[in-house]
C-alpha positions in Angstrom: 70.9 157.9 124.5 74.0 158.7 126.6 74.4 156.2 129.5 75.7 157.4 132.9 79.4 156.9 133.6 81.3 156.4 136.8 81.5 160.1 137.6 77.7 160.4 137.2 77.4 157.8 140.0 78.8 160.1 142.6 76.0 159.5 145.1 76.3 155.7 144.6 79.9 155.5 145.6 81.6 155.2 142.2 83.5 158.5 142.3 85.4 157.6 145.5 86.4 154.3 143.8 87.8 156.3 140.8 89.8 158.6 143.1 91.2 155.6 145.0 92.4 154.1 141.7 94.2 157.2 140.8 95.9 157.3 144.2 97.0 153.7 144.3 98.2 153.5 140.7 95.5 151.5 138.9 94.0 149.1 141.3 91.7 149.3 144.4 90.0 146.6 146.4 86.8 147.1 148.4 85.5 144.7 151.0 81.8 144.1 151.5 79.8 147.0 152.9 78.9 145.3 156.1 77.3 141.8 156.4 75.2 140.7 153.5 71.5 140.0 154.1 70.4 136.5 153.4 69.0 136.3 149.9 65.4 135.1 149.5 64.8 131.5 148.1 64.6 131.1 144.4 60.9 131.3 143.3 59.5 127.9 142.3 58.7 129.0 138.7 62.3 130.2 138.2 63.7 126.9 139.6 61.4 124.9 137.3 62.5 127.0 134.3 66.1 125.8 134.8 65.3 122.2 135.8 66.1 119.2 133.7 65.8 115.4 134.0 68.5 113.9 136.2 69.8 110.7 134.7 73.1 108.9 134.0 74.7 110.1 130.8 77.0 108.1 128.5 80.3 110.0 129.1 83.5 109.9 127.0 86.8 111.0 128.5 89.9 111.5 126.4 93.3 112.3 127.9 94.8 115.4 126.2 98.1 115.8 128.1 99.8 115.0 131.4 101.7 117.5 133.4 103.7 117.2 136.6 100.8 118.5 138.8 97.7 117.7 136.8 96.0 115.9 133.9 94.2 117.6 131.0 91.2 115.6 129.7 88.3 116.2 127.3 84.9 115.2 128.7 81.7 114.9 126.5 78.2 113.8 127.2 74.7 114.5 125.9 72.8 117.5 127.1 69.7 116.6 129.1 67.3 119.3 128.0 64.2 120.4 129.8 60.8 119.2 128.5 59.6 121.2 125.5 63.1 122.7 125.1 65.0 122.0 121.8 68.7 122.6 122.4 70.9 123.9 119.6 74.0 122.2 121.1 73.0 118.7 122.1 76.4 117.7 123.5 78.1 119.1 126.6 81.8 119.4 126.2 84.4 120.5 128.8 88.1 120.4 129.4 88.9 118.8 132.8 92.1 119.8 134.6 92.5 117.2 137.2 94.9 117.9 140.1 97.2 115.1 141.1 97.2 116.2 144.7 95.9 113.5 147.0 92.4 113.2 148.4 89.1 114.6 147.2 89.7 118.1 146.1 87.7 121.3 145.6 86.6 121.8 142.0 86.0 125.0 140.0 83.6 125.3 137.0 85.1 127.8 134.5 82.8 129.8 132.2 84.8 131.3 129.2 84.6 134.6 127.4 82.3 135.3 124.4 84.6 134.2 121.6 88.0 132.7 120.9 89.7 129.3 121.5 90.2 129.7 125.3 93.9 130.4 125.6 93.4 132.9 128.4 91.0 130.5 130.2 93.3 127.5 129.9 96.1 129.5 131.5 94.0 130.3 134.6 92.7 126.7 134.7 96.2 125.4 134.7 97.2 127.9 137.4 94.4 126.7 139.7 95.0 123.0 139.0 98.7 123.5 139.8 97.6 124.7 143.2 95.4 121.7 144.0 92.0 122.5 142.5 90.2 120.5 139.8 88.8 122.8 137.1 86.2 122.2 134.4 86.5 124.6 131.4 83.0 124.5 129.8 82.9 124.9 126.0 80.2 126.9 124.4 79.5 128.7 121.1 79.4 132.4 120.7 76.3 134.2 122.1 75.2 136.9 119.7 72.3 138.3 117.7 71.8 136.3 114.5 70.0 137.8 111.6 68.3 134.5 110.7 66.8 134.0 114.2 64.2 135.8 116.1 65.1 137.8 119.2 63.9 135.1 121.6 66.7 132.9 120.2 69.0 134.8 122.6 67.0 133.5 125.6 67.1 130.0 124.2 71.0 130.1 124.1 71.2 131.7 127.6 68.9 129.0 129.1 70.7 126.3 127.3 74.0 127.6 128.8 72.5 127.3 132.3 71.4 123.7 131.7 74.9 123.0 130.4 76.5 124.5 133.5 74.2 122.5 135.9 75.0 119.2 134.2 78.7 119.8 134.4 78.2 120.4 138.1 76.4 117.0 138.2 79.4 115.4 136.6 81.9 117.2 138.9 79.9 116.4 142.1 79.8 112.7 141.2 83.5 112.5 140.4 85.5 110.2 142.8 88.3 112.8 143.1 86.0 115.8 143.8 84.7 117.0 147.2 81.0 117.8 146.3 80.8 120.2 149.2 83.6 122.4 147.9 82.5 123.6 144.4 82.9 127.0 142.9 82.9 128.9 139.6 85.1 131.4 137.7 83.7 133.4 134.8 85.1 136.2 132.6 83.1 138.6 130.5 80.1 136.7 129.2 81.3 133.8 131.3 81.1 136.1 134.3 77.5 137.0 133.4 76.8 133.2 133.2 78.5 132.8 136.6 76.1 135.2 138.3 73.1 133.3 136.9 74.7 130.0 138.0 75.2 131.5 141.5 71.5 132.2 141.7 70.1 128.9 140.4 72.8 126.3 141.3 73.2 126.0 145.1 76.0 123.4 144.9 78.3 126.2 143.7 79.5 128.0 146.8 82.1 130.5 145.7 82.2 132.6 142.6 84.8 134.8 140.9 83.0 137.2 138.5 85.4 139.1 136.2 84.5 141.9 133.7 80.8 141.2 133.8 77.7 143.5 133.8 74.1 143.7 133.1 71.3 143.8 132.1 72.1 141.8 129.0 69.7 143.8 126.7 71.7 147.0 127.6 75.0 145.3 126.6 73.7 143.8 123.4 72.1 147.0 122.3 74.9 149.5 123.3 78.2 147.7 123.2 80.7 149.2 120.6 82.7 146.0 120.6 82.9 144.6 117.1 82.0 141.1 118.3 78.6 142.5 119.3 78.2 145.6 117.2 78.7 143.9 113.8 76.0 141.2 114.3 73.7 143.8 115.8 74.0 146.0 112.7 73.4 143.0 110.5 70.3 142.0 112.5 68.8 145.5 112.4 69.4 145.7 108.6 68.1 142.3 107.8 64.9 142.7 110.0 64.3 146.4 109.2 64.4 147.4 112.9 65.6 150.5 114.7 67.8 150.1 117.8 65.1 151.2 120.2 62.7 148.5 119.0 65.4 145.8 119.2 66.3 146.8 122.8 62.6 146.7 123.8 62.2 143.3 122.3 65.3 142.1 124.1 63.9 143.4 127.4 60.7 141.4 126.8 62.4 138.1 125.8 65.5 137.8 128.0 64.7 136.1 131.3 68.1 134.7 132.0 69.7 137.9 133.1 72.3 138.6 135.9 70.6 141.7 137.2 67.2 140.0 137.3 68.6 137.0 139.2 71.0 139.0 141.4 68.6 139.2 144.4 68.9 135.4 144.8 72.7 135.5 145.1 74.5 135.6 148.4 77.0 138.5 148.1 79.3 136.8 150.7 80.0 134.1 148.0 81.3 136.6 145.4 84.6 138.2 144.4 84.2 140.6 141.5 86.8 142.2 139.1 85.6 145.4 137.4 87.5 147.3 134.8 86.7 151.0 135.2 87.3 151.8 131.5 85.5 148.8 130.1 83.7 149.8 126.9 82.7 146.3 125.8 80.5 145.6 128.8 80.1 149.2 129.7 81.2 150.8 133.0 77.6 151.6 133.9 76.5 148.0 133.3 79.4 146.7 135.4 78.5 149.0 138.3 74.8 148.2 138.1 75.5 144.5 138.4 77.8 145.1 141.3 75.2 147.1 143.1 72.4 144.7 142.3 74.5 141.9 143.9 74.8 143.9 147.1 78.2 145.4 146.5 80.2 142.3 147.2 84.0 142.4 147.7 85.6 143.7 144.5 88.7 144.9 142.8 88.5 147.9 140.5 91.1 148.1 137.7 92.1 151.3 135.9 92.0 149.4 132.7 89.6 148.4 129.8 87.9 145.2 128.9 90.9 143.9 126.9 93.7 145.8 128.6 92.6 144.1 131.9 94.8 141.3 130.6 97.7 143.3 132.0 96.4 142.6 135.5 96.1 138.8 134.9 98.8 137.9 137.4 97.1 139.8 140.1 93.6 138.4 139.2 94.9 134.8 139.3 96.6 135.3 142.6 93.6 137.1 144.2 91.2 134.5 142.8 93.3 131.7 144.2 93.3 133.3 147.7 89.5 133.8 147.5 88.9 130.1 146.6 91.2 129.0 149.3 89.5 131.2 151.9 85.9 130.4 150.9 86.1 126.7 149.9 88.6 125.9 152.7 91.5 123.4 152.8 90.9 119.7 151.8 89.6 117.4 154.5 92.2 115.5 156.4 
């Protein structure tokens, strides 16, 4: 089935964005469309779904390197899973970029892309740390359809990711160098999708950069032509003798941890989005659907694709730094 593109969204404001990009040479920023309405409280059953036992964890911290403005450390502790929930990754691991600037500083939780060894993410983390922010780069395994697991395994991985994020927030908030009232998040691609979910369920995170994300997740998993998603999808269909429509329907039934589903509980004032107009991995329609579901928060639209958006990295880093400085404020005197 052909999915609507940006020009098909003329009545929803996408075509003017496209024209603006052409006029300004590849980048257009939009402020919020008026004041955002206050989001409703998170339903009790949703809050309970992402809850977990709060208790002190045995944490190990290893110094990786020391730089003039910050330290790089590896932090590990056990995952405190919810009752009746068997995690596939029982250990939480993150790289901690600790600013040497004095006082209790703001801290950013960084959610990485789908695959790889985090070279892009480390560059952004180091940039933010060099400007006085602490940053936690959360490690996680690739999220994909696996032929040997049922469809609901995707939801297990997504929920596990939320529990991991919330426990890293616990660790950051208790850190003696962190101001617990000045916490934010930064996510790219799948990390951006996780960032929207975190914005809905974790109230201690007050500012969010969401880059190259979209939703709903079943649409992306079923339609993305990106090899990282298309190859395991084809293997899953062949191994389980399913057609694509059946797989997509099962995904819609099983995936609860979805950014579009949780978008109503996110305050649009807390968001800054980066959207690549020619993104084929996430899909332009999925990116715009998430932006609209979130209340059309402030956003920058790049005339680039999912991977070529790397060319705009200097701008994205500078704009994200300004956003965090504006929303999280200066350190207390």
